RODO-965026 format. One line per 4 residues: number of its first residue (from 0); their letters; for each residue y, z, x of C-alpha. Coordinates in steps of 0.25 Angstrom, whole numbers, plus 5000, padded with zeros to 4 digits. Example, Ala and Ser with C-alpha at 12.3 -4.5 7.8 and 13.67 -1.06 7.14 Angstrom:
BEGIN
0 = as = 4982 5031 5049; 4996 5029 5055
//
This chain:
BEGIN
0 = xxxx = 5016 5087 4744; 5019 5083 4758; 5007 5079 4767; 5003 5089 4777
4 = xxxx = 5004 5080 4790; 4998 5091 4799; 4985 5092 4791; 4983 5077 4791
8 = xxxx = 4985 5076 4806; 4974 5087 4807; 4965 5080 4798; 4966 5067 4807
12 = xxxx = 4964 5075 4819; 4952 5082 4814; 4946 5068 4809; 4949 5062 4823
16 = xxxx = 4942 5073 4830; 4930 5073 4822; 4929 5058 4824; 4930 5060 4839
20 = xxxx = 4920 5071 4839; 4910 5063 4831; 4911 5051 4840; 4914 5057 4854
24 = xxxx = 4900 5057 4858; 4898 5042 4856; 4911 5034 4855; 4918 5029 4868
28 = xxxx = 4933 5029 4868; 4940 5016 4871; 4954 5017 4876; 4964 5007 4869
32 = xxxx = 4979 5007 4871; 4990 5005 4861; 5003 5000 4865; 5014 4999 4854
36 = xxxx = 5029 5002 4852; 5026 5016 4846; 5040 5018 4841; 5040 5005 4833
40 = xxxx = 5035 5004 4819; 5024 4994 4823; 5019 5004 4834; 5018 5016 4825
44 = xxxx = 5012 5008 4814; 5002 5001 4823; 4998 5013 4830; 4995 5020 4817
48 = xxxx = 4987 5009 4812; 4979 5008 4825; 4975 5023 4825; 4971 5022 4810
52 = xxxx = 4963 5009 4813; 4955 5016 4824; 4953 5029 4816; 4948 5021 4804
56 = xxxx = 4939 5012 4812; 4931 5023 4819; 4931 5031 4807; 4924 5019 4800
60 = xxxx = 4915 5017 4813; 4911 5031 4818; 4899 5025 4825; 4907 5016 4835
64 = xxxx = 4905 5019 4849; 4919 5017 4854; 4933 5023 4850; 4946 5017 4853
68 = xxxx = 4956 5027 4859; 4971 5023 4858; 4981 5025 4870; 4995 5023 4864
72 = xxxx = 5006 5018 4872; 5021 5015 4868; 5027 5002 4872; 5040 5007 4868
76 = xxxx = 5044 4993 4863; 5045 4988 4877; 5037 4977 4884; 5036 4985 4897
80 = xxxx = 5032 4997 4889; 5021 4990 4883; 5016 4984 4896; 5017 4998 4902
84 = xxxx = 5009 5004 4891; 4998 4994 4892; 4997 4996 4907; 4996 5011 4905
88 = xxxx = 4985 5010 4895; 4977 5001 4903; 4978 5008 4916; 4978 5023 4912
92 = xxxx = 4971 5023 4898; 4961 5011 4902; 4963 5005 4888; 4953 4995 4883
96 = xxxx = 4963 4988 4874; 4978 4989 4870; 4983 4988 4855; 4997 4983 4856
100 = xxxx = 5008 4981 4861; 5018 4978 4850; 5027 4966 4853; 5023 4953 4859
104 = xxxx = 5031 4955 4872; 5024 4968 4875; 5011 4961 4872; 5014 4950 4882
108 = xxxx = 5014 4960 4893; 5003 4968 4889; 4993 4956 4888; 4994 4954 4903
112 = xxxx = 4991 4968 4906; 4979 4968 4896; 4974 4955 4901; 4973 4960 4915
116 = xxxx = 4966 4973 4911; 4957 4966 4901; 4963 4975 4890; 4964 4969 4876
120 = xxxx = 4978 4969 4870; 4978 4970 4854; 4992 4968 4848; 4994 4968 4834
124 = xxxx = 5009 4965 4834; 5012 4955 4845; 5012 4942 4838; 5019 4932 4847
128 = xxxx = 5010 4919 4850; 5015 4919 4864; 5005 4930 4867; 4993 4921 4866
132 = xxxx = 4998 4913 4878; 4992 4924 4887; 4978 4920 4883; 4973 4934 4886
136 = xxxx = 4960 4937 4880; 4964 4952 4880; 4976 4949 4870; 4973 4951 4855
140 = xxxx = 4984 4948 4845; 4980 4956 4833; 4992 4951 4825; 4996 4937 4820
144 = xxxx = 5002 4929 4830; 5016 4924 4826; 5011 4909 4827; 5001 4912 4815
148 = xxxx = 5013 4912 4805; 5020 4899 4809; 5011 4891 4800; 5015 4899 4788
152 = xxxx = 5030 4898 4791; 5029 4883 4793; 5021 4882 4780; 5032 4890 4773
156 = xxxx = 5043 4880 4778; 5034 4868 4774; 5032 4874 4760; 5047 4875 4758
160 = xxxx = 5050 4862 4765; 5060 4868 4776; 5061 4859 4788; 5070 4867 4797
164 = xxxx = 5068 4882 4801; 5076 4891 4811; 5067 4901 4819; 5074 4914 4821
168 = xxxx = 5066 4923 4831; 5068 4934 4841; 5070 4931 4856; 5057 4937 4862
172 = xxxx = 5043 4933 4864; 5040 4937 4850; 5050 4928 4844; 5048 4916 4854
176 = xxxx = 5033 4916 4852; 5033 4911 4838; 5043 4900 4839; 5035 4888 4845
180 = xxxx = 5024 4890 4835; 5033 4890 4823; 5041 4878 4827; 5028 4871 4829
184 = xxxx = 5023 4875 4815; 5036 4870 4809; 5035 4857 4815; 5021 4855 4808
188 = xxxx = 5029 4856 4794; 5041 4847 4798; 5050 4859 4800; 5059 4861 4812
192 = xxxx = 5066 4872 4819; 5080 4868 4823; 5084 4881 4828; 5078 4894 4834
196 = xxxx = 5086 4907 4833; 5082 4917 4843; 5087 4931 4842; 5085 4942 4852
200 = xxxx = 5079 4955 4847; 5090 4963 4852; 5101 4954 4846; 5113 4960 4840
204 = xxxx = 5117 4958 4826; 5128 4949 4830; 5119 4940 4838; 5109 4939 4826
208 = xxxx = 5121 4936 4817; 5126 4925 4827; 5112 4918 4827; 5111 4919 4812
212 = xxxx = 5125 4912 4810; 5121 4901 4819; 5109 4899 4810; 5118 4898 4798
216 = xxxx = 5125 4886 4804; 5112 4878 4804; 5106 4871 4792; 5092 4877 4793
220 = xxxx = 5090 4889 4783; 5076 4892 4786; 5073 4903 4797; 5061 4909 4802
224 = xxxx = 5063 4923 4808; 5053 4928 4818; 5057 4941 4824; 5052 4956 4824
228 = xxxx = 5057 4964 4811; 5068 4972 4819; 5075 4959 4823; 5072 4952 4809
232 = xxxx = 5079 4963 4801; 5092 4962 4809; 5091 4947 4808; 5090 4947 4793
236 = xxxx = 5100 4957 4791; 5110 4948 4798; 5106 4936 4791; 5108 4943 4778
240 = xxxx = 5122 4948 4782; 5127 4934 4786; 5121 4927 4773; 5108 4920 4779
244 = xxxx = 5100 4927 4768; 5106 4918 4757; 5100 4907 4749; 5096 4895 4757
248 = xxxx = 5090 4903 4769; 5076 4904 4772; 5070 4915 4781; 5056 4916 4785
252 = xxxx = 5050 4929 4793; 5038 4928 4802; 5028 4939 4801; 5035 4947 4812
256 = xxxx = 5045 4952 4801; 5038 4948 4788; 5026 4957 4791; 5035 4969 4791
260 = xxxx = 5043 4966 4779; 5037 4977 4770; 5041 4988 4780; 5056 4984 4780
264 = xxxx = 5066 4991 4772; 5073 4985 4760; 5086 4983 4767; 5079 4974 4778
268 = xxxx = 5071 4966 4767; 5084 4964 4759; 5090 4956 4771; 5077 4948 4772
272 = xxxx = 5076 4945 4757; 5072 4930 4754; 5065 4928 4768; 5051 4923 4769
276 = xxxx = 5041 4930 4778; 5027 4926 4784; 5018 4938 4786; 5004 4942 4788
280 = xxxx = 4996 4942 4776; 4987 4955 4774; 4977 4955 4763; 4977 4967 4754
284 = xxxx = 4965 4976 4754; 4961 4990 4751; 4958 4994 4765; 4973 4989 4769
288 = xxxx = 4979 4998 4757; 4970 5010 4761; 4975 5009 4776; 4990 5007 4772
292 = xxxx = 4989 5020 4764; 4982 5027 4775; 4991 5022 4786; 5004 5026 4779
296 = xxxx = 4999 5040 4776; 4995 5042 4791; 5007 5035 4796; 5016 5044 4788
300 = xxxx = 5009 5056 4793; 5010 5052 4808; 5024 5047 4808; 5038 5051 4802
304 = xxxx = 5042 5039 4793; 5053 5039 4783; 5047 5028 4774; 5033 5024 4770
308 = xxxx = 5028 5016 4782; 5023 5002 4780; 5010 4997 4786; 5013 4982 4791
312 = xxxx = 5004 4971 4796; 5005 4976 4811; 4999 4990 4807; 4987 4983 4800
316 = xxxx = 4986 4974 4813; 4986 4986 4821; 4975 4993 4813; 4966 4980 4813
320 = xxxx = 4968 4978 4828; 4964 4993 4832; 4951 4991 4823; 4948 4977 4830
324 = xxxx = 4950 4984 4844; 4941 4996 4840; 4930 4986 4835; 4931 4978 4848
328 = xxxx = 4929 4990 4856; 4917 4994 4849; 4911 4981 4850; 4912 4981 4865
332 = xxxx = 4901 4991 4866; 4906 4996 4879; 4902 5010 4884; 4913 5011 4895
336 = xxxx = 4927 5006 4893; 4932 5006 4907; 4942 4999 4916; 4940 4992 4930
340 = xxxx = 4951 4997 4939; 4956 4988 4950; 4954 4992 4965; 4967 4994 4972
344 = xxxx = 4976 5004 4979; 4983 5015 4972; 4997 5008 4974; 4994 4997 4964
348 = xxxx = 5003 4996 4951; 4998 4999 4937; 4996 4984 4935; 4988 4982 4947
352 = xxxx = 4979 4994 4943; 4977 4988 4930; 4962 4990 4926; 4953 4980 4919
356 = xxxx = 4945 4984 4906; 4930 4981 4907; 4929 4980 4892; 4941 4972 4889
360 = xxxx = 4934 4959 4888; 4923 4965 4878; 4934 4971 4869; 4941 4957 4869
364 = xxxx = 4928 4950 4865; 4926 4960 4854; 4940 4959 4849; 4938 4944 4848
368 = xxxx = 4927 4945 4839; 4933 4956 4830; 4934 4952 4815; 4935 4962 4803
372 = xxxx = 4943 4964 4790; 4955 4972 4794; 4967 4977 4787; 4974 4964 4789
376 = xxxx = 4962 4956 4783; 4952 4948 4791; 4954 4952 4805; 4949 4942 4816
380 = xxxx = 4953 4940 4830; 4952 4926 4836; 4956 4923 4851; 4964 4936 4852
384 = xxxx = 4972 4933 4839; 4971 4940 4825; 4969 4928 4816; 4979 4926 4805
388 = xxxx = 4977 4918 4792; 4987 4921 4782; 5002 4925 4780; 5010 4928 4768
392 = xxxx = 5024 4923 4765; 5033 4934 4760; 5047 4934 4753; 5056 4945 4758
396 = xxxx = 5062 4954 4748; 5067 4968 4747; 5053 4974 4746; 5047 4967 4758
400 = xxxx = 5040 4953 4756; 5035 4946 4744; 5023 4937 4746; 5026 4923 4742
404 = xxxx = 5015 4915 4749; 5003 4915 4759; 5000 4906 4771; 4986 4905 4777
408 = xxxx = 4980 4895 4788; 4971 4888 4778; 4980 4886 4765; 4994 4887 4771
412 = xxxx = 5005 4892 4762; 5001 4897 4749; 5007 4904 4737; 5022 4901 4739
416 = xxxx = 5028 4909 4729; 5043 4910 4725; 5052 4915 4736; 5065 4922 4734
420 = xxxx = 5074 4916 4745; 5086 4922 4752; 5097 4922 4742; 5087 4927 4731
424 = xxxx = 5084 4913 4727; 5071 4906 4724; 5076 4892 4728; 5069 4887 4740
428 = xxxx = 5080 4885 4751; 5080 4871 4757; 5080 4877 4771; 5093 4872 4776
432 = xxxx = 5107 4870 4772; 5119 4863 4779; 5127 4875 4785; 5141 4875 4779
436 = xxxx = 5147 4882 4792; 5139 4873 4801; 5143 4862 4810; 5147 4848 4805
440 = xxxx = 5137 4837 4806; 5140 4827 4818; 5137 4814 4812; 5136 4802 4822
444 = xxxx = 5140 4788 4816; 5138 4775 4823; 5150 4766 4828; 5149 4751 4827
448 = xxxx = 5158 4739 4825; 5151 4732 4814; 5147 4735 4800; 5158 4746 4799
452 = xxxx = 5156 4748 4784; 5144 4756 4787; 5151 4765 4798; 5163 4764 4806
456 = xxxx = 5173 4772 4814; 5187 4772 4809; 5196 4780 4819; 5189 4793 4820
460 = xxxx = 5183 4792 4806; 5170 4787 4802; 5168 4779 4789; 5158 4769 4783
464 = xxxx = 5147 4767 4772; 5137 4776 4780; 5147 4788 4782; 5151 4787 4767
468 = xxxx = 5136 4788 4763; 5134 4800 4772; 5146 4807 4766; 5141 4804 4752
472 = xxxx = 5127 4810 4756; 5134 4822 4762; 5142 4825 4750; 5129 4825 4741
476 = xxxx = 5123 4837 4749; 5123 4851 4743; 5130 4857 4756; 5141 4853 4765
480 = xxxx = 5139 4845 4777; 5151 4843 4787; 5150 4830 4795; 5157 4824 4807
484 = xxxx = 5155 4809 4809; 5155 4806 4824; 5155 4792 4829; 5144 4788 4838
488 = xxxx = 5154 4782 4848; 5160 4783 4862; 5174 4786 4865; 5180 4772 4863
492 = xxxx = 5174 4772 4849; 5163 4762 4852; 5148 4765 4848; 5141 4775 4857
496 = xxxx = 5128 4768 4855; 5118 4762 4845; 5113 4768 4832; 5100 4773 4839
500 = xxxx = 5109 4781 4849; 5116 4787 4838; 5103 4792 4832; 5099 4798 4845
504 = xxxx = 5112 4806 4845; 5108 4812 4832; 5094 4815 4838; 5101 4822 4850
508 = xxxx = 5109 4830 4841; 5123 4824 4845; 5125 4821 4830; 5120 4828 4818
512 = xxxx = 5117 4815 4811; 5121 4800 4811; 5128 4792 4800; 5129 4777 4799
516 = xxxx = 5122 4764 4797; 5110 4770 4804; 5097 4763 4801; 5084 4772 4798
520 = xxxx = 5074 4766 4808; 5061 4773 4813; 5065 4775 4828; 5078 4782 4824
524 = xxxx = 5070 4791 4815; 5063 4797 4827; 5076 4804 4831; 5084 4807 4818
528 = xxxx = 5081 4809 4803; 5087 4799 4794; 5092 4801 4779; 5087 4792 4768
532 = xxxx = 5094 4778 4770; 5107 4775 4763; 5107 4760 4764; 5097 4749 4761
536 = xxxx = 5086 4746 4772; 5081 4734 4779; 5085 4724 4790; 5087 4709 4785
540 = xxxx = 5091 4696 4791; 5104 4689 4788; 5106 4674 4790; 5117 4664 4786
544 = xxxx = 5115 4656 4774; 5114 4641 4775; 5120 4629 4767; 5109 4623 4757
548 = xxxx = 5105 4611 4765; 5092 4609 4758; 5090 4597 4749; 5091 4604 4735
552 = xxxx = 5083 4592 4729; 5071 4598 4736; 5074 4612 4733; 5063 4613 4722
556 = xxxx = 5053 4613 4733; 5058 4625 4739; 5052 4636 4730; 5038 4633 4734
560 = xxxx = 5032 4632 4748; 5025 4620 4752; 5012 4628 4752; 5014 4632 4737
564 = xxxx = 5018 4617 4733; 5006 4612 4739; 4997 4623 4733; 5003 4620 4719
568 = xxxx = 5001 4605 4720; 4987 4607 4724; 4984 4616 4713; 4991 4606 4703
572 = xxxx = 4981 4595 4707; 4970 4605 4707; 4973 4610 4693; 4974 4595 4689
576 = xxxx = 4960 4593 4694; 4954 4605 4688; 4960 4601 4674; 4955 4587 4675
580 = xxxx = 4941 4592 4680; 4940 4601 4668; 4945 4591 4658; 4940 4578 4662
584 = xxxx = 4927 4577 4654; 4933 4583 4641; 4948 4579 4641; 4952 4564 4639
588 = xxxx = 4965 4567 4645; 4959 4569 4658; 4950 4557 4658; 4953 4542 4661
592 = xxxx = 4955 4534 4673; 4955 4543 4686; 4970 4540 4688; 4973 4545 4674
596 = xxxx = 4964 4558 4676; 4971 4561 4689; 4985 4559 4683; 4982 4567 4671
600 = xxxx = 4976 4579 4679; 4988 4579 4689; 4998 4577 4677; 4992 4589 4670
604 = xxxx = 4992 4598 4682; 5006 4595 4686; 5011 4597 4671; 5006 4611 4672
608 = xxxx = 5018 4614 4681; 5027 4612 4669; 5017 4615 4658; 5018 4601 4653
612 = xxxx = 5004 4596 4652; 5000 4588 4640; 4985 4587 4642; 4976 4596 4633
616 = xxxx = 4965 4603 4641; 4951 4604 4634; 4943 4612 4644; 4944 4627 4644
620 = xxxx = 4942 4628 4659; 4954 4619 4661; 4963 4627 4651; 4959 4640 4659
624 = xxxx = 4963 4634 4672; 4976 4627 4667; 4981 4640 4660; 4980 4647 4674
628 = xxxx = 4987 4636 4680; 4998 4636 4670; 5000 4651 4674; 5000 4647 4689
632 = xxxx = 5010 4636 4687; 5019 4645 4678; 5020 4655 4689; 5022 4645 4700
636 = xxxx = 5033 4637 4692; 5040 4650 4688; 5040 4654 4703; 5045 4641 4707
640 = xxxx = 5056 4641 4697; 5061 4655 4702; 5060 4651 4717; 5068 4638 4714
644 = xxxx = 5078 4645 4707; 5080 4655 4718; 5081 4644 4728; 5092 4637 4720
648 = xxxx = 5100 4650 4719; 5100 4654 4734; 5100 4640 4740; 5115 4643 4744
652 = xxxx = 5110 4655 4752; 5099 4649 4760; 5097 4657 4774; 5097 4650 4787
656 = xxxx = 5085 4658 4791; 5075 4664 4781; 5066 4673 4789; 5064 4679 4803
660 = xxxx = 5054 4669 4807; 5064 4658 4808; 5072 4667 4817; 5060 4669 4826
664 = xxxx = 5056 4654 4826; 5070 4649 4829; 5073 4660 4839; 5086 4663 4831
668 = xxxx = 5097 4672 4835; 5097 4685 4827; 5108 4696 4825; 5107 4711 4823
672 = xxxx = 5117 4722 4822; 5121 4728 4836; 5114 4741 4838; 5105 4740 4826
676 = xxxx = 5090 4742 4827; 5088 4728 4821; 5088 4723 4835; 5075 4730 4838
680 = xxxx = 5069 4725 4824; 5073 4710 4828; 5067 4711 4842; 5054 4717 4836
684 = xxxx = 5052 4705 4828; 5054 4695 4839; 5068 4690 4838; 5074 4689 4852
688 = xxxx = 5088 4682 4849; 5096 4694 4845; 5111 4695 4844; 5119 4708 4839
692 = xxxx = 5131 4709 4830; 5140 4721 4827; 5147 4717 4814; 5145 4708 4801
696 = xxxx = 5156 4699 4806; 5149 4697 4819; 5136 4694 4812; 5143 4684 4803
700 = xxxx = 5149 4677 4816; 5135 4677 4823; 5128 4671 4810; 5139 4660 4809
704 = xxxx = 5137 4656 4823; 5122 4655 4822; 5111 4657 4833; 5114 4644 4840
708 = xxxx = 5129 4647 4842; 5128 4661 4847; 5126 4668 4834; 5114 4672 4826
712 = xxxx = 5105 4666 4816; 5102 4678 4808; 5104 4693 4809; 5096 4705 4805
716 = xxxx = 5103 4718 4800; 5101 4730 4791; 5103 4728 4776; 5116 4736 4775
720 = xxxx = 5122 4727 4786; 5117 4714 4780; 5123 4718 4766; 5136 4721 4772
724 = xxxx = 5136 4708 4780; 5132 4699 4768; 5143 4706 4760; 5153 4702 4771
728 = xxxx = 5148 4688 4772; 5142 4684 4759; 5135 4670 4756; 5135 4667 4771
732 = xxxx = 5122 4675 4775; 5110 4680 4769; 5098 4689 4771; 5084 4684 4773
736 = xxxx = 5070 4689 4777; 5065 4698 4783; 5070 4712 4780; 5065 4723 4789
740 = xxxx = 5064 4737 4782; 5073 4748 4787; 5077 4761 4781; 5092 4759 4780
744 = xxxx = 5103 4767 4785; 5102 4782 4786; 5109 4795 4791; 5103 4801 4804
748 = xxxx = 5101 4816 4807; 5093 4824 4817; 5078 4825 4814; 5075 4836 4805
752 = xxxx = 5090 4837 4800; 5090 4844 4786; 5101 4835 4782; 5092 4823 4781
756 = xxxx = 5085 4826 4768; 5098 4831 4761; 5106 4819 4765; 5095 4809 4762
760 = xxxx = 5095 4815 4748; 5110 4813 4747; 5109 4799 4752; 5100 4796 4741
764 = xxxx = 5110 4802 4731; 5121 4794 4737; 5113 4780 4736; 5110 4783 4722
768 = xxxx = 5124 4786 4718; 5136 4778 4715; 5142 4783 4728; 5134 4773 4736
772 = xxxx = 5139 4761 4728; 5153 4766 4731; 5151 4767 4746; 5145 4753 4746
776 = xxxx = 5156 4747 4739; 5166 4755 4748; 5160 4749 4761; 5153 4736 4757
780 = xxxx = 5161 4731 4744; 5155 4728 4731; 5140 4730 4727; 5138 4715 4730
784 = xxxx = 5142 4716 4744; 5129 4723 4747; 5120 4713 4740; 5113 4702 4749
788 = xxxx = 5105 4690 4746; 5092 4689 4753; 5084 4676 4755; 5069 4676 4756
792 = xxxx = 5059 4665 4756; 5058 4662 4741; 5048 4650 4742; 5035 4652 4734
796 = xxxx = 5022 4650 4742; 5007 4650 4740; 5006 4665 4742; 5014 4668 4730
800 = xxxx = 5005 4661 4721; 4991 4661 4728; 4986 4670 4717; 4989 4661 4706
804 = xxxx = 4983 4649 4713; 4971 4657 4716; 4969 4660 4701; 4971 4646 4696
808 = xxxx = 4962 4640 4707; 4951 4649 4704; 4952 4647 4689; 4951 4632 4692
812 = xxxx = 4940 4632 4701; 4932 4641 4692; 4934 4632 4680; 4930 4620 4688
816 = xxxx = 4917 4627 4692; 4914 4631 4678; 4917 4617 4672; 4908 4611 4683
820 = xxxx = 4897 4621 4680; 4897 4617 4665; 4898 4603 4668; 4886 4603 4677
824 = xxxx = 4878 4611 4667; 4881 4602 4655; 4879 4588 4663; 4868 4592 4672
828 = xxxx = 4857 4585 4663; 4866 4572 4663; 4867 4573 4679; 4852 4575 4680
832 = xxxx = 4849 4563 4671; 4859 4554 4679; 4853 4558 4692; 4839 4556 4688
836 = xxxx = 4841 4542 4683; 4848 4538 4696; 4841 4534 4708; 4850 4542 4717
840 = xxxx = 4850 4557 4715; 4859 4561 4727; 4870 4572 4726; 4880 4561 4727
844 = xxxx = 4874 4554 4715; 4873 4567 4707; 4888 4569 4710; 4892 4555 4705
848 = xxxx = 4883 4557 4692; 4890 4571 4690; 4904 4565 4691; 4900 4553 4682
852 = xxxx = 4896 4564 4672; 4909 4572 4674; 4917 4560 4672; 4912 4557 4658
856 = xxxx = 4917 4564 4645; 4911 4577 4640; 4907 4571 4626; 4902 4585 4623
860 = xxxx = 4917 4590 4623; 4923 4593 4610; 4934 4584 4614; 4926 4571 4613
864 = xxxx = 4917 4576 4601; 4929 4577 4593; 4935 4564 4597; 4923 4555 4597
868 = xxxx = 4911 4561 4589; 4899 4552 4588; 4892 4549 4575; 4877 4548 4571
872 = xxxx = 4873 4538 4561; 4859 4534 4558; 4853 4539 4571; 4864 4533 4579
876 = xxxx = 4876 4539 4587; 4888 4532 4581; 4900 4531 4591; 4914 4531 4586
880 = xxxx = 4916 4516 4588; 4903 4512 4582; 4894 4512 4594; 4880 4518 4592
884 = xxxx = 4868 4522 4600; 4854 4521 4593; 4846 4533 4593; 4831 4533 4595
888 = xxxx = 4823 4536 4582; 4810 4538 4589; 4814 4551 4596; 4818 4565 4591
892 = xxxx = 4831 4564 4599; 4843 4555 4597; 4844 4549 4610; 4834 4547 4622
896 = xxxx = 4839 4551 4635; 4832 4539 4641; 4839 4529 4632; 4843 4519 4643
900 = xxxx = 4853 4512 4635; 4861 4524 4632; 4861 4528 4647; 4865 4514 4651
904 = xxxx = 4876 4514 4642; 4881 4527 4647; 4880 4522 4661; 4889 4511 4658
908 = xxxx = 4899 4520 4651; 4899 4529 4663; 4904 4517 4672; 4916 4515 4664
912 = xxxx = 4922 4528 4667; 4924 4532 4652; 4917 4530 4639; 4923 4522 4627
916 = xxxx = 4923 4529 4613; 4910 4521 4609; 4903 4526 4621; 4907 4541 4619
920 = xxxx = 4895 4543 4609; 4885 4537 4619; 4890 4546 4630; 4888 4558 4620
924 = xxxx = 4874 4553 4617; 4870 4553 4632; 4875 4567 4633; 4868 4572 4621
928 = xxxx = 4854 4565 4625; 4850 4577 4633; 4851 4586 4621; 4839 4587 4612
932 = xxxx = 4845 4583 4598; 4834 4582 4587; 4836 4571 4576; 4849 4565 4572
936 = xxxx = 4853 4576 4562; 4854 4585 4574; 4862 4575 4582; 4872 4574 4570
940 = xxx = 4873 4589 4569; 4878 4589 4584; 4889 4580 4581
//
């Protein structure tokens, strides 16, 4: 059954009349203007949503004291028409606010009129950021500004690691407004915009095709399209026609087009398949679904539409904007909405007779505080701008847009799902490709006389090691790159400048790149991007070798420095003393006359160098120290042997200068390659006498002459040059310290060039393949030609072994302290007895007494007990040789400590410096008298 449109209209009219009758006595009408393109889809849909918004608002709030009355004017899609409509509404209808206009250009004019009349302008479609520059408090943008989505677009590029993007936008205020914001946002994710394509909204199909063909010749394959749907549809139709919607291309739509995808026909969507779109996210709600159904029914009733109408985001913004205005008008509380007319004659123009609203400021204040839950979600106005917090990323297909991700201000890009890219593939495009029909690369190459193996000009052809490496890298790319090598030379074939000047030509765009023996250094990287290096890196010193004039008889002293020799000798003497000190009282091998003891100690210590010592150690402390010392001597002797072997091997290749300090001290002449950055390096370290050379032959000549005869004493150059030089003049020159770190030779391209990453990977593949060896043999001979001998200071010094010396020294000192502590504790009673009997108890006398006690044998040691054990017979101590000492029978102890004869005898023995075998027993008796030993049986049991 068909709907009865006439009856529906009657019902709407009756309901409106009843509402007006019910509120006529109380509510005050407030005039509000509406300026829209009434014949456009946005105009029709917007006006319908505004009417429904006000109707539902007052139906829900019948007690409100104000009623918004709309005065509609058609701008006819024209800037002047929009301005004229606004002027008419302000002068004739005395409107308190205006909803609209549609476009950014129309709004730009109307803002100025509204500002003068203090009439708020509420647009729900004009999105260009430039409108904010008016800074008018009467302008309210109740739609998202275009600049709000640039962060989402840049996050999308960052997620897929796209480094270049081309902007395509229409040539008007709407298109121009977003460009600077997007470029700034892309810089934040290390992406650049090499080209901006600007298309007039009235451009013909041929002009659009011409611009797209131009884009096809460029390497960038990521495009951001910012234009109104009418122009975007024509653009994609042409792009699909010429093959720019195939695999490898990336298209990103801004919300100007993406917001209307669901309202487009399937044929239009098919031409856009695979593109990504950024559009406003509207959360689903029951209220939204209810309104969509109700609006569709009403719109079909009031308009003749062939298909089901689709309510897009602009209709929802129109609905919420009308509601916000109605709320603000109610909040003003004004009883009289009037205009203040200017004083003047009747001959004034319409602009001069423009009145001023007395309630405009109140409405502005109320709008600024408006906040509610609208159809589009949380609706809040801040500084005249509707706040936007979330966008959705959609993948265009024949049914509209399939959501593949979200973006919000707090968490960034979320839920990046699988995307079907142009060409119906899920493989993520790399974002660029080298165009097969594009221009050939103009590669600049340096021109110089020397070291032609790296790069040289032969007639009109360029050849050399660097060129061959570059060609090998190009061949490994998955796409075709055409190259033209252009010598950096003047008309006569001579060099046009230095390497730095060649780099600047690449920076200025004269060349698309530079290939040659170009060193990667920091100051050059400010202007170009380098690929990974294809040669070894570093700057070294090359010097002549000298005949071995040194007396080889004393060569054995060279492995160790003087400091290490002295330290080793001191430790040998010290270790001899430590062993003697720990063994003297218990080991007969370390006793005897002083000369014998000194000789034995030194003999033992020096024998440890070759592990040929014969003396047996008795003390455990001495054994511990000697074991550690053995390890130190083992390491030291092995290192000495290795160093001596090295010196004997390279004696015939001794350099005339071993380090840069000699150059600085002697003010020697130093050479460098003409035009090389090495000159700056040498001047920075303080070398003043500098002389340049251009070829290996010239360098050989200068080194032969020497600094005193107009030549040079040494030269600094990069590793590849030095290797080539040494291969041409073997056994005459040698490299020496220092080596300054550089990054080697690389290929230079403009900053941001997409070739850098691919060629860098290709260079790595070439270096790891057999191709690199083949190229080296082609230009530099056999493999050995690129090997060089480097002489550094191989002498060993104290710093190499200070840790070992610290360990053995600490162990020795600790052992001495332990031994001395045990000795004092054991002999303290004897020391006290000796000092109490003597008349002099000074510190000096105590030290002498202590030394006398230390010099005696320790008869309690197992060494002496085993060799000369005393015998006890009939209460007498019988010595080995028949000597005896009587024991007192009147006491419970074997010997009395006060026995004068015994102490006197001991005193005589101590003067002799040693004890005879017969006196050893007496010595032992003296040492045992301090212990309480009951009866003779217990004495026997001790022995």
